[in-house]
N, C-alpha and C positions, 0 to 999 in steps of 0.2 A: 120525581114529583116536584111540583112547585107550589109556593104559597100564594096568598092573595095578591102579592106585589109582583109575581112572575119570577121569583128567585127560586132556584133549585135548592132543596134541603141539604144536599150533600156537598154543595160548593164550598162552604166555609170549613167543613170537616176535612176536606181533601187538601186545602191549602193552609189551614191554621197552624199545624205543627212545624212547618218548614222554617219560619223565622226563629223559633225556639231552638231548633236543631242547629241552625247556623250560629246562633249566639253561643250555644254550648261548645261548638267546635272552635270558635274564636277564643272563648275563655280557656279551653284546654290548651290551645296553642300558646296563649299568653302565660299560663301557669308553667308550661314546659320551658318557655323562654326565660322566665324568672328563675326557675330552678337551675337551669344551665348557667345563667349569669352568676347566681350565688355560688354554685360549684366552682366555676372558673375563678371567682374572687377568692374563695377559700383555698383553692389550689395555689394561686399566686402568692397569697399570704403565707401559706405553709412553706412554699419553696423559699420565700424570703427569710423566714425563720431558720430553715434548715441551712441555707447558705451562710447566714450570720454565725450560727453555732459551729458549722463546719470549719470556718476560718479560725475561730477560737480553738476548736479541737485540734486542727492541724498544727497550730503553733505550740500548743501544750504537749501534743504527742511527740513532736520533734524534740522539744526540750526534755521531755521525760526519757526518751531513748538515750540522749546524750548524758543525762544524769545517771541512768543505769549503767552505761558504758564506763563513765568515770568512777562510779562506785566499785565496779568489779576490778579495776586496774589500780586504784589508788591505794598506796600502802597504809594511809591513815583511815582504815576501813571503819573503825568503831565511831570515831568522831563524825565522819561523813555520813554514816548510816543513820545516826541519831538526827542529824540536821535534815537529812532527806526525808525522814519520816514526817517531821513537822512540815517541811516544805510541800511534800506531795499531799499531805492532809488538807492544808489550806487551799492548795491549788485545786484539789478534788472538790472541795466545798464550793469553790467558785464555778467550776464546770458543771457540777451537779445542780446547782441552783439555776443555771441557765437552761439545762436540760429539763428540769422539773417545771419551769415556767412556760415551756412550749405548749401552745394550744393548736393541735394538729387534727385534721380529719382522721377518722378511724383507719383509713388506708395507710397513714404514716405513723401509726402508734409505735412501730418498731424502731423508729429513729432514735428516741431517747435511750432505749435499751442498748442499741448498737453503740451509741456514743459512750455510754457508761462502760460497756465491755471493752471497747477500744482503749479508753483511758486506763482501765485497770490492767491491761496486758502490756502496755508500752514500756514501762519501766522494767518489768521482768525480761522483756525481749532485749532491752539494752544491756541488762546484767548478763543474760545468756551470751550475747555477742561479745561482751567484755571478757567473760570467762573463757570463751573460745579462742580469743587472741591474746590472752593474758601473758603468755610466755614470749610472744613475738611483738606485741604492741608496745611502742615507745611513745608515751604521751608527750615527751619533750622533743620529738623529732620534728623537722621542718614540715613534712607532709601532714603529720597529725595535727600540728598547730594550725596550719592553713585550713584544713578541712574542718576542724573544730571551730575555728574562728568564723568561717563562712556560715556554717550551720547555726552557730550561736547568734550571729548577726541577723540571719534570716528569721530565726525564732523570735529574737528580740523585736524586730520590726513588726512581725505579725502580732505579737502580744501588745505592743505599744498601740498599734492601730485598733486592736480589739478593745483595749482599755479606754481609749478616747472615744471610739464610736459606740461600742456596745454598752460600756459602763456609764461614762459621763453623759453622753448624748442621750442614750436610750433610757437610762434610769433616772436622770435628773432633768434634762432639758425637755424631753418629750413625754415625760411621765406626769399625767394629770394629777395623780395623788401627791407627788412631791411638789408640783407647782402650787398646789393649794394647801400645802402643809405649813405649819407654824415655823417661825424663824428658829425656835429651839430645836424642833425635829430636824430641820434642814441642817443646822449646825452640827447636830449629833451624827447625822448620816455622813456629812463631809468629814467630820473628825474621825469617825470609824474607818472611813476609806483611807485617810492619810495615815492612821495608825497601822492599818494593814500593809500599806506600802512600806512604812518604816520597818515593820517586823520582817517582811519578806526580804527587804534590802539587808537587814542584819543577818538573816539566815544565809543570804547570798555571799556573805563575807567568807563563809566556810565551804559553801557548795559551789 
């Protein structure tokens, strides 16, 4: 049927919804693209955090294994044991704070737990290895000194890099909260960091 102007009544109804359906499809595609972009960005950010913490964790774990090995074979066990308790406690606080600050997608929530577990078992593994070779291991032999020196140097390099990049750069230079903080708070933070360095260096005198 047609109206007085000659237009069919069903012509608008048949073609009216098509532009709306096309717009909805375009909006759905845009939403999916935005979601994928956000997911990709979150994944890249998560991988960056994991790599940064993994570098720190590797250096600390290597150092902890050597400490455990030294503790098992050193004749001055009591003194070294007390020193290592404080050393590993402060080191654990540093690693734990980095793990706790990680903001990861739900799929990567296991990473901080795995990092904490790995840190917790490295020193006992070193102690077990030291007890296993206690009767045959000579800490003053040439081979032992070379291996220990190389591993200590590797660990020291990793920890130095982590301290400069992850601590100084990440926590001070690129931290908006610290950049906007008062001079007193900044001085307090730097003073605390230097005091921590001094204390760990003092403990290193025996460890």
